[in-house]
C-alpha positions in Angstrom: 143.2 -23.0 -233.6 146.6 -24.6 -233.8 148.1 -23.0 -230.7 145.5 -24.6 -228.3 145.2 -28.3 -227.5 141.6 -28.6 -226.4 140.8 -31.6 -224.2 137.3 -30.6 -223.0 134.9 -27.8 -223.7 131.4 -27.0 -222.5 129.4 -23.8 -221.6 131.0 -23.6 -218.1 134.6 -24.7 -218.3 137.6 -25.7 -220.4 140.4 -28.2 -220.0 143.5 -27.4 -222.1 146.7 -29.3 -222.6 149.6 -26.8 -222.0 152.9 -27.4 -223.7 156.1 -27.2 -221.8 157.7 -23.8 -222.0 154.5 -21.8 -222.2 153.4 -19.6 -219.3 149.9 -20.1 -217.8 149.4 -16.4 -217.2 151.3 -13.3 -218.5 154.7 -12.6 -217.0 156.6 -9.3 -216.6 157.8 -7.8 -219.9 156.6 -7.7 -223.4 158.3 -10.9 -224.2 156.2 -12.8 -221.6 152.7 -11.8 -222.8 152.1 -15.0 -224.8 150.6 -17.5 -222.4 147.9 -20.2 -222.2 145.3 -17.8 -220.7 145.8 -15.2 -223.4 145.5 -17.8 -226.1 142.4 -19.1 -224.5 140.8 -15.7 -224.2 141.2 -15.0 -227.9 138.9 -18.0 -228.5 136.8 -17.9 -225.4 136.6 -14.3 -224.1 135.0 -15.5 -220.8 137.9 -17.9 -220.0 139.4 -17.3 -216.5 142.4 -19.0 -214.8 141.6 -21.4 -211.9 145.0 -22.9 -211.2 148.4 -22.9 -212.8 151.3 -25.1 -213.9 154.9 -24.1 -213.8 156.1 -22.8 -217.2 158.4 -25.9 -217.6 155.6 -28.4 -216.8 153.3 -29.7 -219.5 149.8 -31.0 -219.1 146.2 -30.4 -218.2 145.0 -27.0 -217.1 141.4 -26.3 -216.0 139.9 -22.9 -216.9 136.5 -21.4 -215.9 134.1 -19.7 -218.2 132.9 -16.7 -216.1 133.5 -15.5 -212.6 130.9 -17.7 -210.8 132.4 -20.8 -212.3 135.9 -19.6 -211.4 134.8 -19.3 -207.7 133.2 -22.7 -207.8 136.2 -24.4 -209.2 138.6 -22.4 -207.0 136.7 -23.7 -204.0 136.9 -27.3 -205.3 140.7 -26.9 -205.5 140.9 -25.3 -202.1 138.8 -28.1 -200.5 140.9 -30.8 -202.3 138.0 -32.0 -204.3 140.0 -32.1 -207.5 142.0 -35.2 -208.2 145.4 -34.4 -209.8 147.9 -37.0 -211.1 151.2 -36.2 -212.7 153.9 -38.4 -214.4 157.6 -37.7 -214.1 160.9 -39.2 -214.9 163.4 -38.8 -212.1 167.1 -39.4 -211.6 168.1 -42.7 -210.1 166.4 -46.0 -209.5 163.4 -46.4 -207.2 161.8 -49.8 -206.4 158.9 -50.5 -208.7 155.8 -51.4 -206.6 152.0 -51.4 -206.5 151.8 -49.5 -203.2 151.9 -45.7 -203.0 154.4 -44.0 -200.7 154.0 -40.5 -199.2 156.5 -37.7 -199.1 155.7 -35.6 -196.1 158.0 -32.5 -196.1 156.9 -28.9 -195.2 157.9 -26.3 -197.8 158.7 -22.6 -197.6 160.1 -20.0 -199.9 163.9 -19.9 -200.2 163.9 -16.1 -199.9 167.6 -15.4 -200.8 167.1 -17.6 -203.9 163.6 -16.7 -205.1 161.6 -18.2 -206.8 163.1 -21.4 -205.4 161.3 -23.3 -202.6 162.9 -25.5 -199.9 162.0 -28.0 -197.3 161.7 -26.2 -194.0 160.4 -27.5 -190.7 158.7 -24.2 -190.2 157.1 -24.2 -193.7 153.6 -25.1 -194.8 152.6 -28.8 -194.5 153.1 -30.5 -197.9 152.2 -34.0 -198.9 152.8 -35.9 -202.2 151.8 -39.5 -203.0 154.2 -41.3 -205.4 154.6 -44.7 -207.0 157.3 -46.0 -209.3 156.1 -47.7 -212.5 159.3 -48.7 -214.2 163.1 -48.2 -214.2 165.1 -47.3 -217.2 168.5 -46.4 -218.5 169.2 -43.0 -220.0 172.7 -43.1 -221.3 174.8 -44.7 -218.5 172.5 -43.5 -215.7 169.4 -44.9 -214.1 166.0 -43.2 -214.1 162.5 -44.0 -212.8 159.1 -43.3 -214.3 156.8 -42.1 -211.4 153.1 -41.4 -210.8 152.7 -38.4 -208.5 149.6 -37.1 -206.7 150.0 -33.8 -204.8 147.7 -33.8 -201.8 148.6 -30.1 -201.2 149.2 -27.4 -203.8 152.5 -25.7 -202.8 154.6 -23.9 -205.3 157.2 -26.3 -207.0 155.9 -29.0 -204.6 156.7 -32.0 -206.8 160.0 -30.7 -207.9 161.2 -30.0 -204.3 159.8 -33.1 -202.8 161.5 -35.3 -205.3 164.8 -33.4 -204.9 164.4 -33.9 -201.1 164.5 -37.7 -201.4 167.5 -37.6 -203.7 165.6 -38.1 -207.0 165.3 -34.8 -208.9 163.2 -34.6 -212.0 165.3 -34.9 -215.2 165.6 -31.7 -217.1 164.9 -29.5 -214.1 166.7 -26.2 -214.7 165.8 -24.9 -211.2 166.5 -27.8 -208.9 168.7 -30.2 -210.9 172.5 -30.1 -211.1 174.2 -29.8 -214.5 174.0 -33.6 -215.1 170.3 -33.8 -214.3 169.6 -30.8 -216.5 171.6 -32.3 -219.4 169.9 -35.6 -219.4 166.6 -34.3 -220.9 165.7 -31.5 -223.3 162.9 -30.3 -221.0 161.5 -30.8 -217.5 160.1 -34.3 -217.6 156.9 -33.5 -215.6 153.4 -33.7 -217.0 150.0 -33.1 -215.5 148.3 -36.2 -216.9 145.0 -36.5 -215.1 142.3 -34.2 -213.6 139.2 -35.5 -211.9 136.4 -33.5 -210.4 132.6 -33.2 -210.2 131.3 -30.6 -212.7 129.8 -27.8 -210.5 126.8 -27.4 -212.8 125.9 -30.8 -214.3 127.2 -32.8 -211.3 128.8 -35.2 -213.7 132.0 -36.8 -212.6 134.7 -35.9 -215.1 138.1 -37.5 -215.5 140.3 -35.9 -218.2 143.5 -37.5 -219.2 146.6 -36.6 -221.3 149.5 -38.9 -221.8 153.0 -37.3 -221.5 154.9 -36.9 -224.8 158.2 -38.0 -223.3 157.3 -41.7 -222.7 158.6 -44.1 -225.3 160.9 -41.5 -226.7 164.6 -41.6 -227.2 165.3 -40.2 -223.8 163.3 -42.8 -221.8 163.6 -46.5 -222.7 162.2 -48.7 -220.0 164.0 -51.9 -219.0 162.1 -55.1 -219.9 
């Protein structure tokens, strides 16, 4: 089926590669019914959503086959037993290093500007590990290729955390200014890796998907 990029399939679960611009679940209105879950259910009628990516984010999405597996995988996410790694290209130059740093900033809904989120001392604890892999030039401006590992699962966490340290993700139509939005044709954020123990087989799985925006015309790393 051409509208599904299948990464892993077995009798209990699926891992799909979601393109940027596609919803994970149906939205409000007839024009928002096409989504990853609807496409999956046409091929696997028992497919159920376990977690979501933002519409603008591409990458790996795990789906359960059946309610019992949905509960088991949901528990694994809730108990932080699922390893998640993202790749992003952000505005500005960050030092390239082997060590990971941690962004520790509580997040809460920005109610007057929903669905936006914001850093708020009274918000929910939120942690993101990040590491810069390379710097680059995009036009006349600097950019940095990052690895990101969310240790918590707040809405828009990676986007808001990077904005909070002064390095919004390129192409971010929600949190970037006009320049940041104009420097990429899409949000340059991709869910590149999922790792977990299969609830049934007990096999350790590590699924990977490289982002399609690396090595392209809008990200040329410095030598």
